C-alpha positions as CSV (number, residue, x, y, z in Angstrom):
1,M,-86.9,-75.9,-144.8
2,P,-83.9,-73.8,-144.0
3,T,-84.4,-70.1,-143.3
4,P,-82.5,-67.4,-145.2
5,K,-80.2,-67.1,-142.2
6,D,-79.2,-70.7,-142.4
7,L,-78.6,-70.9,-146.1
8,T,-75.2,-71.4,-147.7
9,F,-74.5,-70.3,-151.2
10,R,-72.4,-71.4,-154.2
11,V,-71.6,-69.4,-157.3
12,R,-72.0,-70.5,-160.8
13,K,-71.9,-68.8,-164.2
14,V,-75.0,-67.5,-165.9
15,R,-76.1,-69.6,-168.8
16,P,-77.3,-67.9,-172.1
17,S,-80.8,-69.1,-171.4
18,E,-80.8,-67.3,-168.1
19,V,-80.0,-63.8,-169.5
20,P,-83.6,-62.6,-168.8
21,L,-83.2,-63.4,-165.1
22,L,-79.8,-61.7,-165.0
23,A,-81.3,-58.7,-166.6
24,W,-84.2,-58.7,-164.1
25,F,-81.9,-58.4,-161.1
26,R,-81.0,-54.9,-162.4
27,V,-84.6,-53.7,-161.8
28,P,-84.9,-54.0,-158.0
29,M,-81.4,-52.8,-157.7
30,S,-82.2,-49.6,-159.6
31,H,-85.4,-49.1,-157.5
32,E,-83.5,-49.4,-154.2
33,I,-80.9,-46.9,-155.3
34,A,-83.5,-44.4,-156.5
35,R,-85.4,-44.6,-153.2
36,F,-82.2,-44.1,-151.3
37,E,-81.3,-41.0,-153.4
38,G,-84.9,-39.7,-153.2
39,R,-85.5,-40.1,-156.9
40,P,-88.8,-41.5,-158.4
41,T,-88.6,-45.1,-159.4
42,T,-89.5,-46.2,-162.9
43,I,-90.4,-49.6,-164.3
44,P,-88.6,-50.4,-167.6
45,S,-90.8,-51.2,-170.5
46,P,-90.7,-54.7,-172.1
47,R,-88.9,-53.1,-175.1
48,E,-86.2,-51.6,-172.8
49,M,-85.7,-55.0,-171.1
50,R,-85.4,-56.8,-174.5
51,E,-82.8,-54.3,-175.6
52,Y,-80.8,-54.8,-172.3
53,E,-81.0,-58.6,-172.8
54,R,-79.8,-58.3,-176.4
55,W,-76.8,-56.2,-175.2
56,I,-75.9,-58.8,-172.6
57,R,-76.2,-61.7,-175.1
58,R,-74.1,-59.8,-177.6
59,E,-71.3,-59.1,-175.1
60,M,-71.4,-62.7,-174.0
61,R,-70.9,-63.9,-177.5
62,R,-68.0,-61.6,-178.0
63,G,-66.4,-62.9,-174.8
64,R,-66.6,-59.5,-173.1
65,L,-69.2,-60.4,-170.4
66,V,-69.6,-63.2,-167.9
67,G,-72.4,-63.3,-165.4
68,F,-72.6,-65.0,-162.0
69,F,-75.4,-66.2,-159.8
70,A,-75.1,-67.0,-156.1
71,V,-77.6,-69.9,-155.6
72,G,-79.0,-71.4,-152.5
73,E,-79.3,-75.1,-151.6
74,E,-82.3,-75.5,-153.9
75,G,-80.4,-73.9,-156.8
76,L,-82.4,-70.7,-157.0
77,P,-80.4,-67.5,-157.6
78,V,-80.5,-65.0,-154.7
79,A,-77.8,-62.7,-155.9
80,A,-76.3,-61.7,-159.3
81,G,-73.6,-59.7,-160.9
82,F,-71.5,-59.7,-164.0
83,V,-68.1,-58.7,-165.3
84,W,-67.9,-56.6,-168.5
85,V,-64.6,-56.1,-170.2
86,Q,-64.2,-52.5,-171.6
87,E,-61.6,-50.9,-173.8
88,V,-59.5,-48.2,-172.2
89,A,-58.5,-45.4,-174.4
90,A,-54.9,-44.7,-175.4
91,A,-52.9,-41.8,-173.9
92,P,-49.3,-40.6,-174.2
93,G,-47.3,-43.5,-173.1
94,V,-50.4,-45.7,-172.7
95,T,-51.6,-48.1,-175.4
96,P,-55.2,-49.0,-175.7
97,H,-56.1,-52.0,-173.5
98,W,-59.0,-53.9,-172.0
99,R,-60.1,-53.7,-168.4
100,P,-62.8,-55.8,-166.6
101,R,-65.5,-53.9,-164.7
102,I,-67.9,-55.5,-162.2
103,Q,-71.5,-54.4,-162.9
104,S,-75.0,-54.8,-161.4
105,M,-74.1,-56.6,-158.2
106,Y,-77.4,-57.2,-156.3
107,T,-78.6,-59.5,-153.5
108,L,-82.2,-60.0,-152.7
109,P,-82.9,-58.2,-149.4
110,C,-83.9,-61.3,-147.3
111,F,-80.6,-63.0,-148.2
112,R,-78.2,-60.3,-147.4
113,G,-75.5,-60.5,-144.8
114,R,-74.8,-64.2,-145.6
115,G,-71.9,-63.8,-148.0
116,A,-73.7,-64.2,-151.3
117,A,-72.3,-60.9,-152.8
118,T,-68.8,-61.7,-151.5
119,K,-68.9,-65.0,-153.3
120,I,-69.8,-63.3,-156.6
121,L,-67.1,-60.7,-156.0
122,D,-64.5,-63.4,-155.4
123,A,-65.6,-65.3,-158.5
124,S,-65.4,-62.1,-160.6
125,I,-61.9,-61.3,-159.3
126,A,-60.7,-64.9,-160.0
127,W,-62.2,-64.8,-163.5
128,A,-60.2,-61.6,-164.3
129,K,-57.0,-63.0,-162.8
130,E,-57.2,-66.2,-164.8
131,R,-57.3,-64.1,-168.0
132,G,-54.2,-62.1,-167.1
133,F,-55.8,-58.8,-166.1
134,S,-53.9,-56.8,-163.6
135,R,-56.7,-54.5,-162.5
136,I,-60.5,-54.7,-162.1
137,S,-62.8,-51.8,-161.3
138,L,-66.4,-51.1,-160.3
139,R,-68.7,-48.2,-159.4
140,P,-70.3,-49.0,-156.1
141,S,-73.9,-48.0,-155.4
142,P,-74.6,-45.7,-152.4
143,L,-76.0,-48.8,-150.6
144,A,-72.8,-50.8,-151.0
145,G,-71.2,-51.8,-147.7
146,R,-67.7,-53.0,-146.8
147,V,-67.9,-56.0,-149.2
148,Y,-65.6,-54.1,-151.7
149,T,-63.1,-52.5,-149.3
150,R,-62.6,-55.8,-147.5
151,R,-61.3,-57.2,-150.8
152,G,-58.8,-54.3,-151.2
153,F,-60.8,-52.0,-153.6
154,E,-59.7,-48.4,-153.3
155,A,-61.9,-45.4,-154.1
156,V,-60.9,-43.3,-157.1
157,P,-62.7,-39.9,-157.6
158,E,-64.8,-39.7,-160.7
159,L,-67.0,-36.8,-161.9
160,H,-70.1,-37.0,-164.0
161,L,-72.2,-34.4,-165.9
162,D,-75.8,-34.9,-166.9
163,L,-75.7,-33.8,-170.5
164,S,-79.5,-33.6,-170.7
165,K,-79.3,-30.6,-168.4
166,G,-76.4,-28.9,-170.3
167,P,-73.0,-27.7,-168.9
168,A,-74.6,-25.3,-166.4
169,G,-77.5,-27.5,-165.2
170,R,-79.9,-26.0,-167.8
171,P,-82.1,-28.2,-170.0
172,S,-80.4,-29.1,-173.2
173,S,-82.1,-28.3,-176.5
174,R,-80.4,-31.3,-178.2
175,R,-82.7,-34.2,-178.8
176,K,-82.0,-37.2,-176.6
177,G,-80.2,-40.0,-178.4
178,K,-78.9,-37.8,-181.2
179,G,-75.4,-36.6,-181.8
180,K,-73.1,-35.2,-184.4
181,P,-72.4,-37.5,-187.4
182,A,-68.9,-38.2,-186.2
183,Q,-70.2,-39.3,-182.8
184,R,-72.7,-41.6,-184.4
185,A,-70.0,-43.0,-186.6
186,G,-67.8,-43.6,-183.6
187,R,-70.6,-45.5,-181.9
188,S,-71.1,-47.7,-184.9
189,A,-67.4,-48.4,-185.2
190,S,-67.2,-49.3,-181.5
191,R,-70.0,-51.8,-181.9
192,S,-68.0,-53.7,-184.6
193,R,-64.9,-54.1,-182.3
194,R,-64.3,-57.5,-180.8
195,H,-62.6,-58.2,-177.5
196,P,-59.2,-59.7,-178.5
197,R,-59.1,-62.3,-175.7
């Protein structure tokens, strides 16, 4: 039997029946990032995983998400990732448009350094180009290596604020998951939109 070092990989799209496996790859990825950043690791509940799987299936049906597996010679996935097409807001001189974003790229530890992630990255870029997109983006994890910069990705600064802590780092009194009526209405309207492609 070949060792992980000797394996070669091919990339294929994730089938609808394989959504639970695609969703599972997110769990060890999140754990590794949390350990790297010194945060406690958590195990998602079955309900949380079902909700995540439902979201993936819904976006697949809408044509806004495509998943990829890198599989070894026996056909077993050793790496995964997906492309999610997001709507970009309008601005003066800019019309609303759609942009693909690479999400949840993860390779099982014993199969790293063999090009599996690069193959998924190349498949994602090719998928976006075939559909006429001129740009693709991603948010790399702190563990990501040179796989992205080797393909020409450039860093763009982005700031984030944890709203659960309030604007000055203080705990917020607003209940989690709640918002103003207009915000909730906006979320409902966004769910009804369809990717035009």
